[in-house]
N, C-alpha and C positions, 0 to 999 in steps of 0.2 A: 507415773509415767507411762505406761502402755497405753492406758486411757486417753490419756491428752495427745498422744501420736494418733491414734486412731480419729480422734475432734480434728486434727491439723490436717491429716490427709481429706477430711471430708472438707473443709473449707478449703483447700487446694482445689481438690476438685471442682468445688463450686467456682471457684474464681477461673478456673480454666473453660468452663462452661460458658462465662461471661466474659468473653475478651475485652469487651468494652471498658469494664470496669479497670482492668490493666493499663488499657490504651492512654485511657483519660489520666489514668496516675502519672504516666511518663511524659503525657505532652504539656501538663501544668507547670511541672518544675525547669523543664526544657524552656519555657515561654520565660520564666522568670529570669533564667540563665541568660538569654538573649535580651531581654527588656532591659535588666539591670545593666549589663555590660554595654550596652548599644547607647540607650537613654542618658544612664548616669556618668558611665565611664565620661573621663574628663573635666567633669563638673565636681566631683569630692575631692577634697583634700585628705590624703593620706600621708601622714606625717609632714614632710615639707612640701611635696606635691601635688600635683594634679594629673600628671602621666595615664592615661588610660589602661597602660599594661599593668602599671603598678594596682590600680584599682579592682583588674581582671584576677588579680592573684590574690587579692585582700577578697574579693568577694566570696570566691566559690567556698571556702570554710563556711560563710554565713548560708549560702544557697544551701549545701550539703544538709545541715543541721535544721534549717527550715523545710526541707522537702522531708526529713525522718520523721520532725513533730507532726506534720501535715497529715502524717497515716493515720492520726488518733481519732481523726473523724471520721473516717472509713472503719476503723474499729469499732466504735460507737452506733453507726448506722447499721454495720451487720448486727450487731447482737441486738439492737433493738428491734431490726426487721424482722429476727429467729421470735422474738419475744412477742412479736407482733401476730405472728402467725400461729402462734400456739407451740412451736417445735421446743421452747424452752422447758415446757411443762413436760412433754413428752421424753425429753433429755433426763429430769429429773427423776422421771420412773424408772428408769432404768438405773441396774447392780454395776453403776460406776461411780469414780473418785466424783466428791464434791465440785472440786477446780478444776477439773479435767475438759469440760467445757469452754469456759473462760481462757485456759492456759493454751488449749489447742488453736481457738481462734488468734490469739496473741502472738504464738509460733507462726501461724500462716501468714499474718501480718507482717511479721520479721522479715518470714522469705517474700514476699513482693516488694518490703522496703528494700531489700537488698538488691534485687534486678532492679528496681527503680535507681539505686545507687550507682550500680554499674553503668546502665546507661547515663546517667546523666554524668558521669566522672569520662566518659567517651566524647560526651558534648562538648564538657569545658576544656578538654584538652584543645580540642577543635577549633574552639573561639580563642585559644591562647592560653589558657591556664597551663603554667609550667612550676610545677612542685619543686624547693630548694631555691627561688629566684633571689632568697634574701640570707638564708642561713642553708648550710649543706645538708641533706637529709638522705635517706635509703630506702628500700623498700619496705622493710620492717616497719619503718616508723610510720610510712605512709600506710600500711596496713593497719598498725596500733590505732591510728586516726580514724580510718573507716569503721574499725571494730568498737571504738568511742560511740562515734555516731548512730552505729546499729543499736548499742544497750541504749542510749538516749531514746531513741526511738521506741526501743521496746520498752523503756518504764512507761513513755507516756501512752501507749496503747492499753493500759491497766488505766487510765485517767478515762480514756476514751470507753473503755469496759465499763466503769461504773457509771458512768452519763450515759451509757445505752440501757444500763440496767434500771434507771432512774425516770428517763421520759419514757414517753408512750408511743411515740412514732418515730421513725426511721427518720423523718424531716428534722423532727426535733434534735435528732441526736446529730444531724449534722450541723446544723445552727448553733447546737450547744458546744459542739467540739471545735468550733472555729473561733465565737467570739471571744475566750481566754485567750486563744493560740495567737492573735494577734498583736496583744502588748505584749506577751510573752518575747514574742520575736522580734518584735521592733522594738520594745527598749530594750535593747542590748547592742551588744559590740558587734553584729552580724552584717549590718550593710553601712555604719557611719562609725568612724572614731569614737567610742565614748568621751573620751578627753576632751571632746568639743562641746560636751552636753552640760547644761547647767548643773552645779554640784549636786543637789538632790537627786534629780534625774539618773545622772554619772553613779551614786553610790546604788540605786535600785539597779543599775545596767551588771555594774560590777559585781553585785552578789548574786545576780540571776543565775540559775543553773543551767540557762540555754547559753548564757555569756559563758562559761567554765568550757563548755565543749566547745565552743568556736574557738577559744583562744586556745586549748591543749591542739586544735588540730591545726590551726595556725603554728602553735610551736614544732607539732609531730612534721607538718608538710614542708615547713621552711619556708611559709610565705610571710609577707608584709605583713605591719598593723598590728602585733603584740604590743597590749597595753601594758604601761609601765606604773601602772597604780600599784599602791601598797598594799590594797585588799588582798587577803588571804587566797580566794580563790583563782583572782590573778596572778598571783606571786607562785602558785602550785595548782595551775589548770588541771592535769592529768588526774592528779589526787582527788580536785575538789569534782571533777567530775566524774568519775568514778562514784564516791559518796554520795554524790545529789541521785545518779541514776539507780543505785543502789536503796536509799532511801525511800526513793519514788516510788519501787516495785514493792518493797516490803510494804507501804502503809497501804499503798491503793489496790494490791492483790489482797490482800487484808479485808478491807472494807469492801472490794467487790465482789468477794466470795462470800463474804457476810449479807450484802445485799442478793446475790442470786438464789442463797437459801433460802430469803423470804419474799423472793418476788413474786409478784402475782402476773400471770400469763394474759 
């Protein structure tokens, strides 16, 4: 734990000295909020209505989830950059826990993701998002929704860590981190009602770990668009989100640490 915190501090200091990394990480999700809200609002049917305000409230859980998962690309690029510069070899020569380098990186990314979510929530409120628009909610449930989002983001950064250790350059890590994220985020209930998809695509979307977190957030936020599917993740989204995220952490942390031990700088 001590070694991991030291490495997390190192990565946070590095981020603070390259403020454009944080700035660009904030601009992208804000652009998604504005574009999806004003371009698609009024043309998307949620339930029996195309009311733009309903789509705003429907959309935000999906945008929040997309934002935390897209941090995966940054995690992979950062680790690939350390590999490319030979820093990983230096770290491995030190008397420290083998998983500390990767854990520190993912914790630092989690802090940055939390900051991004905070800014994004403020922007969402400014453009018209209102929690509790369909079902009553409270501050505790809203915090619980954001906690699930951060857990999902943390889980996905371990996938990014594995990608960063596998490829040879930061550019390849960024590309590799985004290629698989697009189908994961778009074949889901994040931006459209999954009930309107073709049956085979709907089943994929309903069992998608990403969709489980989005459904859980809509439930906790009291937002419209909850799927009425009989699929277990859609019936028990909070538990499904926790289980999916925990499994991703266990599996990909194990693979990433194993890869770190054998990685060539």
